[in-house]
Structure formats: C-alpha cells, structure tokens
C-alpha positions in Angstrom: 0.0 0.0 -0.1 1.3 3.4 -0.9 1.1 6.1 1.7 1.5 9.7 0.9 3.5 11.8 3.4 1.0 13.4 5.9 -1.9 11.3 4.7 -3.3 8.9 7.3 -3.9 5.2 6.5 -7.5 4.5 5.6 -9.4 2.8 8.3 -10.9 -0.7 7.8 -14.8 -0.4 8.1 -15.6 -2.5 11.0 -19.3 -3.2 10.6 -20.2 -2.0 7.0 -22.7 0.4 6.1 -25.9 1.0 8.0 -28.1 0.0 5.0 -26.3 -3.3 4.6 -27.1 -4.0 8.2 -30.6 -2.9 7.8 -31.0 -5.2 4.8 -29.5 -8.1 6.6 -31.7 -7.9 9.6 -34.8 -7.2 7.6 -34.2 -10.3 5.6 -34.2 -12.5 8.7 -37.9 -11.5 9.1 -38.8 -13.5 6.0 -37.0 -16.8 6.9 -39.6 -18.3 9.4 -42.7 -17.3 7.4 -41.0 -18.6 4.2 -40.1 -21.9 5.9 -43.5 -22.3 7.3 -45.2 -21.5 4.0 -43.0 -23.9 2.1 -43.6 -26.7 4.7 -47.4 -26.3 4.5 -47.4 -26.2 0.7 -45.2 -29.4 0.6 -47.5 -31.0 3.2 -50.6 -29.9 1.2 -49.1 -31.5 -2.0 -48.4 -34.7 -0.2 -51.8 -34.6 1.5 -53.4 -34.3 -1.9 -51.5 -37.3 -3.3 -51.8 -39.5 -0.3 -55.2 -38.6 0.9 -54.1 -37.8 4.4 -55.4 -34.1 4.7 -54.6 -32.1 6.8 -52.1 -34.3 8.7 -49.1 -33.7 6.5 -49.9 -30.0 6.0 -49.8 -29.5 9.8 -46.5 -31.5 10.1 -45.0 -29.5 7.2 -45.9 -26.2 8.9 -44.3 -27.2 12.3 -41.2 -28.6 10.7 -40.9 -25.4 8.7 -41.1 -23.3 11.8 -38.4 -25.4 13.5 -36.3 -25.3 10.5 -36.6 -21.5 10.2 -35.8 -21.0 13.8 -32.7 -23.2 13.6 -31.6 -21.3 10.4 -32.0 -17.9 12.1 -30.0 -19.2 15.2 -27.2 -20.5 12.8 -27.0 -17.2 10.9 -27.0 -15.0 13.9 -24.3 -17.2 15.6 -22.1 -17.0 12.5 -22.5 -13.2 12.5 -21.7 -12.8 16.0 -18.5 -14.8 15.7 -17.6 -12.7 12.6 -18.1 -9.4 14.6 -16.1 -10.8 17.6 -13.3 -11.8 15.3 -13.2 -8.2 13.7 -12.9 -6.6 17.1 
C-alpha cells in the first residue's frame, strides 16, 4: 500500500454500512414465514397425493417453523462470531 506523506492510513470499516445491516436484519424476518409456507405447501401437496389431509400440512408447517428458527439461530451465531473476530 502506498502512503503519501502526511496522509493517514484508511481505516478498515468494522461493520459495513448501516443500510447493509438494515437489509441483513430485515431479511431475517422472512425466513420463518417462508419456511412455514414452504412446509405447508409441501404437506398440502403430499396430502393431496396420499389422501391424508390435513395431517401432513400441519406437520410440514411445524417442521418449517422449527427449520426456520434453527436457520436464524445459525445465521446469528455466525454473524456474532464474525463481529467478535473483527474486534
């Protein structure tokens, strides 16, 4: 890196821009509903094929909710580790 005399070194951004953070945390709000809807739709499809309505739709919705919660936990854990490493 070239440094001109009298010029300070550029500082490394520690957390990124505020809008990047807003977008990241806003996207987390779509994970659980998306997973639930996906689980219900898959369950509904299987219910139609296997004639078990509404059992698999309910199981799919619960499984989707659990999967969404686990996904958010993993994302936030990775993010917190990254922030701790950056200082």
